[in-house]
C-alpha angles and dihedrals in degrees: 000000000000114000128250114226127193090352091300128115116256096250093050092048090048090054091050093051094043091051091047090051092051095048092041088056092050093042090056100032104050098041089050096045092056094055089043093057089043092051092053089052092047092054087061092053107034131051130239093259090062091057093042092055094047092044092062090050093048088050093056093043090050090056091048091054091052090055092044096055095040089198092287094125092058090045088051090058090056093045105110101192130077103315096205098087093037092049092052092047091051092045097056092041090053091046093055093044091048092056093046095046093048090052091054091045091051093050092048097046097098091048089051090053091051090051091054095042098239122100091201090072093068095062092045093052090052093054098035088051092071085082087070090068094046093048091051089055098052108030091095092054092052090049092052093051090051092045091058094040090242096151092147093076091041088058094059092042094051091044091058091039091057102034096054098052092042091058092044093049091049092050095048092044092051092053092052108265093132116192091359088070090066092046095047093048095050095047093048089047092054091051093052090047091054094049092049093048092051090048100047101037113094091211119092123196117246130195092261125132120170113187095194092052090048090055090051093049091044091058088068093029094056092062092041090050091050091046091047090048091052088045088053089049091051091048096046112021091083090055091044090054092048091048093047100045104027124033141280092257092057089043090057092048091049094045093048094049091047092048092053089053094043093050090051094051091043089058094045101040108011098081093058100054101066090051092048092053092048092048096043086053090057094051096035093125095049099076098177092050092045092052091049090052090045092053092048091046094051090050091052095046091048091053088058103034102042097055094038091056093046093049090051090052094049096046101033096100090059091059091063094043099047106030114027138060126247090264089070094058110147096031091105092060089050091052093049101047096036088049089055092048092049092047090056096043099045092054089073097036094115092068095074091049089054093049091052094044094055092048095257099114086141091072094063089044094051090047093053090046092051093046092046089060091068099025095064097052091047091053093048093047096047101042091068088060095057139273098286096057088046089055094049090052089056091058093049091048091049090055093050091048093051093053091046091052093050093049096047091046088057091055096045103040102019093248111178106239094195091053091047095050091046089053091052096043096088093051093050092052092046092050091049090054090046093052093047093051092047092048091052094050091044089053091051089054088049091224093290117139124173098148139025089261097087100051090040091057092045093049094045091050091052093047092049090051092050093049093048092049090050093043094107089046098058095091088049090048093052090047089049091055093046092044094054090050097047095033 
């Protein structure tokens, strides 16, 4: 007999989850494709220093958003009772926190500029920080859309929220505004996103504030905040160290190469994660079922992430030779090594969603904290030896982090390690064959690239080898995708 979930028949529930997956994919894919294309055009107009200056400001604003939300939006998604009172309580809490955090950010802006040895950063932080206020005003609306698996509306909101700032940034960059083009575009984009979320969300804030309910939400939110903060630290501490100990030009090169990789993986993997968290939350009490979905999800993510990272690594030097000017020297190495690191890390990205869904957000937080203890010294030791050694260290740390995540997940959820490694075996062999074939063709070309022909042949050869090695797995792949959707 097919199960009944959330009071709905199996077939109806399957349709809801399938629709959510589709619209989540579009809501993540299209809004990220637009900035990705814009970013490529902006690289041709702006210089590395422009991206370096804005990167430091974005880093500070990102931290401020973490503190503003306090993990309450994620806790709201897990909240199983009537969300109206909880949503209003979270909204007013975030609004007050947003004003306070922006005030601190504004006051500290000049000191931040001094720390990173560039006075221009202070003004950018003050203006870019306006996004903190906007984010505080719409985080509840995003959480409610995700809670109800309404990714269709999120798609249109994010499409407008990415398309408008992209056009604005391009226009201002073209007429000579430099790094301010990036700032103006992002601030206006956040404002439009807030307006659209308020307009399309059925929920309306009320003057309700329940202190006891806030304490309950904060029990989850505390760990989620700490985890998000550590996630921010993992995402930005490398850039902070590069900006502090190298120079703003190298910072811009590092940021740009990393952004190219991040946008690619956000397009490939990003759409899956919100649906996984929402679905894990719905089956959080069915541990065997959750572990099965987790194994299948990890298999699917690895089939996308592993080969993508390896292809970036093999072809990264051609990006610099064929597409960018001499001032962007070094960005190819960034794309290659960061691509490898992302390919390894994203393969186990479903674990954190599972921890949060079963009410153990503290596990992901503790893992990040433990990893940070040895990540930071490695970064500090290698940055003094130059950017390339620093990048190699990132890959090694990503490997150690992935194995640690898998082991801890087996302890917390009961995930069967043997079944997981058997599921990943075919992908590992296919990636090995892909790398070997690409290395052979690259050797025959002798590293010379004057047209797109050489990297196109190398990439096609690798893709063909991967597909052939996975040929017997395609039925299993399709079943994996369908199984995760119908779970």
